[in-house]
C-alpha positions, 0 to 999 in steps of 0.5 A: 704180605711178607717183608723181607729186608735185603741188606747190602753191607759194604766191603770187609771192615776190620772196624765192625766186629762180626759179632756186632754185625750178626746181633744187628741182623738178628735185631731186624728180625723183630720186624721182617719175615726174612733177612737177605744178605749180601757181604763179602763172606759168611765169616763170623756169622755161622752161630746165627745162621745155625740158629735161625738159618731159615729166616736168612738168605746169604750171597757171599761174594766170596772173592779175595778182597783188596783195597783198590778201585778195580775190586771195588768196581768188581764188587759193585757189579756183582751187587747189580747182578745179585739184587736183580736175580733177588728181585726176579726170584722173589715171590709176588706176595713179598715186599723188598726193602733195600738197606744199604750203609753208605752212598759209594760202593755198595749204595750206587748199585742198590740205588740203581736196581732199587729205582729200576725195580721200584723198591724202597732203598734205605741208606742207614749212613754209618759215617761222616765220610768227609771228616773221617777221610780228611782226619784218616788221611792226616794221620797216615800222611797221605798228600793233600791234593790226593785227599782233596781229589777223593773229596770232590769225587765224594762230594759229587757222588753224595750230591747225586745219590743222597737225595734219591734214597727213600729214607735216611738213618743217620747213627749220630745226628752229625752224620745225619746234618751231612746228609741233609746238607746234600739233600736227603729228604726223609732223615731220622736219627738212630744209633746202631742197635747193639747187644747191650745185655752183657753189659747191663749185668750188675757187677761188684767193683772192688777197685775204689782204692786203686781205680783203673782207667780203661780204653777201647778201640783199634790201635790207631793214631786217630783213636787218641791213645796218645793223649790218653797216655800223655794224661796218665803222665801229667797225672803222675808228674803233677799229682803224684798219682800212678792209676793203671791204664788198661788198653784194649785193641789190636793193630789191624794194619802194618801202618799203624805198627809205627803208631803202636811202638810210639804209644809203647815208648810213651808208656815207659815208666807208667802203669800201662797195660796193653792186652791186645785184641780180645773177642767182643763177648769177652769185653764185659768182664773187662769193662768190670775191671774198670772205673773210668772209661776214657774215649780220646778219638779224634774222630768217631761217628757213633762210639759203640765201646761208649755205649758198652761202657755206659751200659757197664756203669761206667763213667765216661770221658770222651772228645767232642766227636760226633757219637760222643756228643749224642751219647755223653751228657757232659757232667751228668754221665761224664765229661766231653773234652777237646779233640787232642787236649790231654791236659783236660782229659788229665783233669777229668780223670782227676775229678773222677779219681778223687771223688768215688762217689761221683764215679758211682752216680755218673756210671749209674746215670750213664747205665740208665741213659743208655737203656733209655736209648735202646728203648728209643732205638726199638721204637723208631725202627718200628716206627720206620718199618710200619711206613713200608 
């Protein structure tokens, strides 16, 4: 019997590079005869469809995206109609499995059709919505009463829907813990599969006399760039060190322009370069220019840039967020520090700046660790799909 995976992505996300999404789709072809994709548009997927188009069926919503509840409800209705049609048109010798990344907009209609048509439905939970929502709203200045109402609605939806999924995959252990708290039955921790091959290339670093510190992420307050820049200021003031900080990432929201200007002001008099957003397939060269990777995010469900940095052989200094705690082994592949603590970031940077051999050994262990993690990811996914 043929097995086809139906992936119902949520609304468009600037947080999710289309190149990474395309790689994820290609990854699932290891296990399925065909992938059926429901998403907002085909943008960013042209290369993979040209290469292996016969293995994909793509259903684009193709409507202007607006971040509001009316748009979300229309999107849900479209998912209902489309999934019903997919089930009706599927040949009798084909087994359909549904997978969605979130229990809300895409999750509710997926569950409805899945239960009506007796299909297996998998939730690949990609975020701790409760914690993320609170921190995001705080950084944006949203009134606490509105945040409390949204959290209550989310909790009600999670309470009634999460137990109905046949399987829940959490991309971090904390994400999985949240799902279990809402009654998830079959669960497993598996990080997002991403293409690490460009980052595993053996590079020769020539920065030992002038180490470069790298941070990658969207320019947002919650990404912790302010704390990283402050750590650099402390290094200069207290240690007389003027190491370079290279920040890669663009501003994706007009509200974040305020934070970007503040970061630029904070960086005055320091050796900080804001290089802006670059294409994902060019990142490997950027990692090669660095010696230390710092990820000071307030909240992070996984941290794909941490995985890429580790695959590139960089020691990582990261805050104790969900994903970082799963990826970084404190004192072995990098250091974990408290959220919002520039002093600790400065101290760990200083340790690595003064110890080139430690940087090298930590980076080597980081690379081995992430390669082994990817092998484990393959094994776990294979076990899951065999169950269906």
